C-alpha positions as CSV (number, residue, x, y, z in Angstrom):
1,M,138.5,177.6,142.1
2,T,135.1,176.2,141.8
3,S,133.8,174.4,144.8
4,P,132.4,170.8,144.3
5,R,128.8,170.7,143.5
6,P,126.9,169.4,146.5
7,R,125.0,166.1,146.2
8,A,121.3,166.2,146.6
9,E,119.6,164.2,149.3
10,L,116.9,162.4,147.3
11,P,113.9,160.7,148.9
12,L,114.5,157.4,147.0
13,R,112.1,154.6,148.0
14,A,114.1,152.3,150.4
15,E,113.5,149.2,148.2
16,L,115.2,150.9,145.3
17,A,118.4,152.0,147.1
18,G,121.6,150.5,145.5
19,L,119.8,148.9,142.7
20,S,120.9,148.9,139.0
21,P,118.6,149.1,136.0
22,Y,117.4,145.9,134.5
23,G,119.0,144.9,131.2
24,A,120.8,142.1,129.4
25,P,124.4,143.0,128.2
26,Q,124.4,145.0,124.9
27,L,127.8,144.3,123.4
28,D,129.1,144.9,119.8
29,V,129.9,141.4,118.7
30,P,129.3,139.6,115.4
31,V,126.7,137.1,116.7
32,L,124.0,138.3,119.1
33,L,122.0,135.3,120.6
34,N,121.1,136.6,124.1
35,V,117.8,138.4,124.1
36,N,115.5,136.1,122.1
37,E,115.1,138.4,119.1
38,N,113.8,137.4,115.8
39,P,117.0,137.2,113.7
40,Y,115.1,138.1,110.4
41,P,114.4,141.8,109.7
42,P,111.1,142.9,108.1
43,S,111.1,142.4,104.3
44,R,111.3,145.3,102.0
45,A,107.4,145.1,101.4
46,V,106.7,145.2,105.1
47,V,109.2,148.1,105.5
48,D,107.6,150.0,102.7
49,D,104.1,149.6,104.1
50,I,105.3,150.6,107.6
51,A,106.9,153.7,106.2
52,E,103.7,154.6,104.3
53,A,101.6,154.0,107.3
54,V,104.0,156.3,109.5
55,R,103.9,158.9,106.8
56,A,100.2,159.0,106.9
57,A,100.1,159.1,110.7
58,A,102.7,161.9,110.6
59,G,100.3,164.3,108.9
60,G,98.2,164.3,112.1
61,L,100.8,164.4,114.8
62,N,99.5,167.7,115.9
63,R,96.6,165.8,117.3
64,Y,96.5,163.2,120.1
65,P,96.1,159.6,119.0
66,D,93.1,157.5,119.6
67,R,93.6,156.7,123.3
68,D,91.7,153.5,123.1
69,F,93.2,152.5,119.7
70,A,90.1,150.8,118.5
71,A,91.4,149.9,115.0
72,L,94.4,148.3,116.4
73,R,92.5,146.3,118.9
74,G,90.2,145.0,116.1
75,D,93.3,144.0,114.2
76,L,94.8,142.2,117.1
77,A,91.5,140.5,117.8
78,D,91.4,139.3,114.3
79,Y,94.9,138.0,114.4
80,L,94.5,136.1,117.6
81,T,91.3,134.5,116.3
82,A,93.2,133.3,113.2
83,E,96.2,132.2,115.2
84,S,94.5,130.4,118.0
85,G,91.0,129.6,116.7
86,V,89.5,131.5,119.7
87,R,87.0,134.1,118.7
88,L,87.7,137.4,120.4
89,D,86.0,140.8,120.3
90,P,88.1,144.0,120.2
91,D,87.1,145.1,123.6
92,Q,88.6,141.9,125.0
93,V,92.0,143.1,123.7
94,W,94.5,145.6,125.3
95,A,97.8,146.9,124.1
96,A,100.8,148.9,125.3
97,N,104.4,149.7,124.7
98,G,105.7,146.2,124.9
99,S,104.4,143.4,127.0
100,N,106.4,144.9,129.9
101,E,104.0,147.9,130.0
102,V,101.1,145.5,129.8
103,M,102.4,143.6,132.8
104,L,103.0,146.8,134.7
105,H,99.3,147.8,133.9
106,L,98.2,144.5,135.4
107,L,100.2,145.0,138.6
108,Q,99.0,148.6,138.9
109,A,95.4,147.5,138.6
110,F,95.4,144.3,140.7
111,G,98.5,144.6,142.8
112,G,99.8,147.3,145.2
113,P,100.6,147.8,148.8
114,G,99.3,145.0,151.0
115,R,98.8,142.7,148.0
116,T,101.0,139.8,146.6
117,A,102.0,138.6,143.2
118,L,103.1,134.9,142.9
119,S,105.1,133.0,140.3
120,F,107.1,129.8,140.2
121,A,110.8,129.7,139.7
122,P,112.8,129.6,137.5
123,T,110.9,132.2,135.4
124,Y,111.2,135.6,133.8
125,S,113.5,137.9,135.8
126,M,111.4,141.0,135.2
127,Y,108.3,139.7,137.2
128,P,109.7,140.7,140.6
129,E,110.6,144.1,139.2
130,Y,107.0,144.7,138.1
131,A,105.9,143.8,141.7
132,R,108.6,146.1,143.2
133,D,107.7,149.0,141.0
134,T,104.0,148.8,142.0
135,S,104.8,148.1,145.8
136,T,103.3,144.7,145.5
137,G,104.6,141.8,147.6
138,W,106.5,139.0,145.8
139,V,106.5,135.3,146.5
140,L,108.1,132.6,144.4
141,G,106.9,129.0,144.4
142,R,109.0,126.3,142.7
143,R,109.0,124.3,139.6
144,A,110.0,120.6,139.5
145,D,113.5,119.4,138.5
146,D,112.3,119.2,134.9
147,F,111.0,122.7,135.1
148,A,107.3,121.5,134.8
149,L,104.8,123.1,137.2
150,D,103.2,120.6,139.6
151,P,99.4,121.5,139.8
152,E,99.0,120.3,143.4
153,H,102.0,122.4,144.5
154,A,100.7,125.4,142.6
155,A,97.2,125.1,144.2
156,E,98.6,124.6,147.6
157,T,100.8,127.7,147.3
158,I,98.0,129.8,146.0
159,A,95.9,128.7,148.9
160,E,98.6,129.6,151.4
161,V,99.8,132.9,149.9
162,E,96.4,134.2,148.7
163,P,97.8,136.4,145.9
164,S,96.0,138.9,144.0
165,V,98.0,138.2,140.8
166,V,99.6,134.9,139.6
167,L,102.2,135.2,136.8
168,L,102.8,132.2,134.6
169,A,105.0,132.3,131.6
170,S,104.1,129.7,129.0
171,P,106.4,129.1,127.2
172,N,108.5,129.8,130.2
173,N,111.6,132.0,130.1
174,P,114.3,130.9,130.5
175,T,113.3,127.2,130.2
176,G,111.2,127.2,127.1
177,T,108.6,124.9,128.7
178,A,104.9,125.4,128.0
179,L,102.1,124.7,130.4
180,P,99.5,122.0,129.7
181,L,96.0,123.3,129.8
182,E,95.2,121.0,132.8
183,V,97.9,122.8,134.8
184,T,96.6,126.2,133.8
185,R,93.1,125.0,134.8
186,A,94.3,123.9,138.2
187,V,95.9,127.3,138.8
188,L,92.8,129.1,137.7
189,D,90.5,127.0,139.9
190,A,92.8,127.6,142.9
191,A,92.9,131.3,142.2
192,A,89.1,131.5,141.9
193,R,89.0,130.5,145.6
194,V,91.2,133.3,146.8
195,P,89.3,135.7,149.0
196,G,88.8,139.0,147.3
197,G,89.8,137.5,143.9
198,C,92.9,136.7,142.0
199,V,94.0,137.5,138.4
200,V,95.9,134.8,136.6
201,V,98.2,136.1,133.9
202,V,99.6,133.6,131.3
203,D,102.5,135.3,129.6
204,E,102.6,133.9,126.0
205,A,105.3,136.2,124.7
206,Y,106.7,133.2,122.7
207,G,103.3,131.6,122.1
208,E,103.7,131.6,118.3
209,F,106.7,129.3,118.6
210,R,105.0,126.5,120.4
211,R,105.2,123.0,118.9
212,T,102.3,121.5,117.1
213,G,99.6,120.3,119.4
214,T,100.7,122.6,122.3
215,P,97.5,124.7,123.1
216,S,97.2,128.3,124.0
217,A,95.6,129.5,127.2
218,L,93.4,131.6,125.0
219,E,91.2,128.5,124.8
220,L,90.3,129.0,128.5
221,L,89.2,132.7,128.3
222,D,85.5,132.1,128.0
223,E,85.3,129.9,131.1
224,H,87.6,131.9,133.3
225,P,87.0,135.7,133.5
226,H,89.9,136.1,135.9
227,L,92.4,135.0,133.2
228,A,94.6,137.3,131.1
229,V,96.8,136.1,128.2
230,A,99.6,138.4,127.2
231,R,101.3,138.4,123.9
232,T,104.0,140.6,122.1
233,M,104.8,141.6,118.6
234,S,108.6,141.7,119.5
235,K,109.3,138.0,118.9
236,A,107.3,136.2,116.2
237,F,106.6,139.4,114.3
238,G,110.2,140.6,114.5
239,L,109.2,144.0,115.8
240,A,111.3,144.3,119.0
241,G,112.1,147.8,118.1
242,A,108.5,148.9,117.7
243,R,107.6,148.1,121.3
244,V,104.1,146.6,121.0
245,G,102.7,144.2,123.5
246,Y,99.0,143.2,124.1
247,L,96.7,140.9,126.0
248,A,93.4,139.2,125.7
249,A,91.1,139.0,128.7
250,S,87.6,139.6,129.9
251,R,86.1,143.0,129.3
252,E,86.2,143.6,133.0
253,V,89.9,143.0,133.2
254,V,90.5,145.3,130.1
255,D,88.4,148.0,131.6
256,A,90.5,148.0,134.8
257,L,93.6,148.4,132.7
258,R,92.0,151.5,130.9
259,V,91.8,153.1,134.4
260,V,95.6,152.9,135.3
261,R,97.1,153.5,131.8
262,L,98.5,156.9,131.1
263,P,96.4,159.1,128.7
264,Y,97.4,158.5,125.0
265,H,100.1,155.9,126.1
266,L,100.2,154.3,122.6
267,S,101.4,156.8,120.0
268,A,99.9,157.3,116.6
269,V,103.1,156.2,115.1
270,T,103.2,153.0,117.3
271,Q,99.6,152.2,116.2
272,A,100.4,152.7,112.5
273,V,103.5,150.5,112.7
274,A,101.6,147.7,114.5
275,R,98.6,147.8,112.0
276,A,100.9,147.8,109.0
277,A,102.8,144.8,110.3
278,L,99.6,142.8,111.1
279,A,98.5,143.2,107.6
280,H,101.6,141.1,106.6
281,R,101.0,138.5,109.3
282,D,101.1,135.5,106.9
283,E,104.5,136.5,105.6
284,L,105.9,137.3,109.0
285,M,104.6,134.1,110.5
286,A,106.3,132.1,107.7
287,Q,109.6,132.8,109.5
288,V,108.3,131.2,112.6
289,G,108.3,127.7,111.1
290,A,111.9,128.0,110.1
291,L,112.9,129.1,113.6
292,R,111.0,126.2,115.1
293,D,112.8,123.8,112.9
294,E,116.1,125.4,113.7
295,R,115.3,125.2,117.5
296,D,114.4,121.5,117.3
297,R,117.7,120.7,115.5
298,W,119.7,122.5,118.1
299,V,118.0,120.6,121.0
300,D,119.0,117.4,119.3
301,R,122.5,118.6,118.5
302,L,123.2,119.8,122.1
303,R,122.0,116.5,123.4
304,A,124.1,114.6,121.0
305,R,127.0,116.5,122.3
306,G,126.3,115.0,125.7
307,L,124.7,118.2,127.1
308,R,121.3,118.6,128.6
309,A,118.9,120.7,126.6
310,C,115.3,121.5,127.5
311,D,112.4,120.7,125.1
312,S,111.5,124.1,124.0
313,D,108.2,125.8,122.8
314,A,110.0,129.2,122.4
315,N,112.7,130.6,120.2
316,F,115.5,129.8,122.5
317,V,117.0,126.7,124.2
318,L,118.2,126.4,127.8
319,F,121.2,124.0,127.9
320,G,123.9,122.9,130.4
321,V,124.9,121.8,132.9
322,F,128.3,123.3,133.4
323,D,130.5,123.4,136.4
324,D,131.4,126.9,135.6
325,R,128.9,128.4,133.2
326,H,130.4,131.9,133.3
327,A,133.6,130.5,131.8
328,V,131.7,128.9,129.0
329,W,129.7,132.2,128.5
330,Q,132.9,134.2,128.5
331,G,134.7,131.7,126.1
332,L,131.8,132.1,123.6
333,L,132.0,135.9,124.0
334,D,135.7,135.8,123.3
335,R,134.9,134.1,120.0
336,G,132.3,136.7,119.1
337,V,129.1,135.0,120.3
338,L,127.0,136.5,122.9
339,I,124.4,134.3,124.6
340,R,122.6,134.7,128.0
341,E,123.9,133.6,131.4
342,T,120.6,133.1,133.1
343,G,118.4,130.5,134.7
344,P,119.3,128.0,137.3
345,D,123.0,127.6,138.2
346,G,125.0,125.7,135.6
347,W,122.6,126.5,132.7
348,L,122.9,128.9,129.7
349,R,120.3,130.1,127.2
350,V,120.9,130.6,123.5
351,S,118.4,132.4,121.2
352,I,117.8,130.8,117.8
353,G,119.4,132.8,115.1
354,T,119.9,132.4,111.4
355,P,121.6,129.2,110.2
356,D,124.9,131.1,109.8
357,E,124.7,132.5,113.3
358,M,123.9,129.1,114.8
359,A,126.8,127.6,112.9
360,A,129.1,130.2,114.5
361,F,127.6,129.4,117.9
362,G,128.2,125.6,117.3
363,T,131.8,126.1,116.2
364,A,132.5,128.4,119.3
365,L,130.8,126.0,121.7
366,D,132.8,123.1,120.4
367,E,136.1,125.0,120.9
368,V,135.1,126.2,124.5
369,V,133.8,122.9,125.7
370,D,136.7,120.8,124.2
371,Q,139.5,123.0,125.4
């Protein structure tokens, strides 16, 4: 009889003991509206060009890729210039395997033991994990009842906490609310007074979905060298499976990230996929307008149903308020529709899908709420 295998005693960091990996539920149901994906897959033309680009890259996979991915940074700078009207140089752009890795690079460079990262709740649930993983202290300020960020409260909190990094999501996840430039300026001005310096990161993962007239923080880059604006190709470009995130910042910020990144962190295949997709940016961005329109229709429809729904500049809507939100979430799941149970108590978040997917969501919601 074989004796049981002994369990190893592992020197796990104390703050990791008992924790489970991050992740939204991945369930096999007909309608998936829980992780803010773009519901439209790349067209045949985009797929063909990506496949050809990967084929070309494959011929050189015996060699390491360009570790500073100069060509991709140039393409991303051109795209941001066209999208926002802000002229950027390639050396002001950085990229990594999803905006998650971009954020981790920022915390590796500017956080760490004895330093603090600050954000304002409710906001993206991964931010405290970036802080934890880099042994950075974590402090949460608050947003107002309408989920806006009060500039005076933000400035006072920064003066009190003296963080080395401030993380602001705009549009915010899970609320969908974007920050006015005057609020971002107030945060930047307060951060500039922090002894030793403070980097302000505006996370615009959903930036392309912002409503007409909603500005991008990219407009503030020239006057604020301690600002970094993060973006991703996962949402508007419909490339969640490619894992490409990036940011725009001063050359000094980008150079700091080059120090902490792992060598050759962005594979030749990833670079090829991203560049091929960027060549089709006009086609891919055409889908964004349809998703914006569908989002706005659903804000109106949820309100007409007597529910609260936040004005959204993203590709999702936060709605409620329910006495038992889990029961509503479960009722939708029982009917084949998966949304996200996240945000303040009583609220739920639905990603914007195709018209057919949203019709299925609406039918299921009517049945659950009216039963």
